C-alpha positions, 0 to 999 in steps of 0.5 A, a space after each residue: 750261876 751267871 747269865 748265860 750268854 745266848 746267840 742266835 745264829 742267823 748265819 746265812 738264813 738271810 739268803 742274801 736279802 738284808 730285808 729277810 736279815 732284818 726281819 731276822 733281827 726283829 725276831 731274834 730281840 722279840 725272842 729275848 736273846 743277846 746276840 744276832 749273829 751273821 756270818 761274812 765272807 767273800 765267797 772267792 775268798 772263802 771257797 774254791 771252784 773246785 770245792 763239793 757241798 756238805 751232804 746236808 747242802 746237797 739235800 737242801 739246795 741244788 745237788 747239781 750247784 757248786 759249794 761257790 755258786 751257793 755262797 754267792 747267792 747266800 753272801 751280803 755286801 759290806 755295806 749291807 752289814 754296816 746297815 745291819 750293825 745299825 739295825 742291831 743297835 737301834 732294835 737294841 740287840 747284839 750285833 755279831 757276825 763270824 768273818 770266813 775269810 781274812 779280808 772279812 776279818 778287815 772289814 768287821 774288825 772296823 765294825 767294831 764287835 764285842 767279841 769273834 766269834 770263830 767256826 769251827 772250821 777255822 780253828 785250824 787255819 793258823 794265819 786266820 786264828 793270828 790275825 784275829 788274836 792280833 786285834 786283842 778283843 775276846 773270843 768264842 771258839 767252836 770246836 766241831 770235827 777237832 780233837 782236844 789236842 787241836 783245840 789245844 793248839 788252837 787256844 796256844 796260837 791265840 793266846 800267844 798272838 794277844 787274845 786274853 779271852 777265850 770261850 771254847 764251844 762244844 760242837 758237832 757240825 752235822 746238820 741236823 746232829 743225831 742226837 747219839 752224837 752230841 756227847 755233851 760231857 765233852 764240854 766237861 773234858 774241854 774245861 778240864 783239858 783247857 781250864 777254859 770257860 766253855 759252852 755249846 753250839 747246837 746242830 740238833 733239832 729242837 731244842 732239848 739239848 741246848 738246855 741240857 747244855 746250859 745245865 751242865 755248865 754252858 755259859 754260852 749257847 749258840 743256835 741256829 734260827 730262820 724265819 720258815 724252815 720250809 724257805 729254800 737255802 742249805 741250813 734252814 731246816 735244822 733251825 729253829 722258827 721264831 716260836 722254838 726260839 723263844 721257847 728255847 731262850 724262856 727254858 734257859 732263863 728257866 735253868 740258869 736260875 735253876 742251876 744255883 750255886 751249888 751250896 746245900 742249904 734250905 732255900 728261903 722259899 723252903 724254910 717256912 716248910 720245915 715245920 709243915 713237912 717234918 716230925 716231932 717227937 709226941 704223945 702216943 697217948 695220955 701220959 702221967 707225969 713221973 711217967 716213963 718214956 717209952 716206944 710204946 708211949 711216944 711217937 713221931 708225928 707232924 709238925 716238926 716244931 718240937 723236939 727232933 726225931 733225930 733225938 729219939 734215943 735221948 728222949 727215951 728212958 726220960 721221965 715226964 715233967 707233966 702231963 701229956 694228952 695224946 699228940 702233944 708236943 713231948 717237953 723235956 
């Protein structure tokens, strides 16, 4: 398979501090990911003052605090994103940030990113989808909380407004996602129903599930990471720490090689093993010239560089063209 695109989701795990965000860039680069992704939003444009936090956010932050107040503490300014974009170029890693409102789409379009990453929560946001599609850039769309019909409708909107390249990420938006709710097989359903390239955005704990997703055909993997799971903030506990991120990337790079082409044939590395591991037809005892080969005087043993045992019935009944010692390869 082709190289899997790995996106390390920094999200808001910088806690609104540019210094932490830049440290996360360094960690992502060292781990070997292709892109680091942030989240760009104007808090007042993203949520109303009445919006409650998700249950997992209530558990990981001040439960009495509104979602709006939480997001205000987690946002970065436009100038800070410009700085982050430049720092990513300096370090040598791809920069991506997900917009969460129309104003942020306008801002991020100026940063000339390689593609848009649309989060699951925007899959039914028609004006948002239309605005992104009209930029003509490639789109990677997460599909958490959606059904196939909603996915198809979002794809139709994107394609109808100028997007020509779309990758759909299977996703479950619970942090952390229970293993029984992952449903990796849905990736194949999405691919079959839409004809689109598919990937996986992971919110489980650990690294096993995204690795399995690659083995099942995911071409894009997105995974949250943090500098320290014990930091204050909504997403840290369900994120990977630096060592885990590095391990995940290494495992994915191994698996993408291991998936292969699907063609079943001896590989270059194993061709030399044929003669060692397979068997040939050999003399089970001393055989004299003119003697008839029978099940009592021939057998099969390694090495496999003689007559194949698959020709057993062709050899039986033939006469020996010469004398054979025990274990000698039979010749006709």
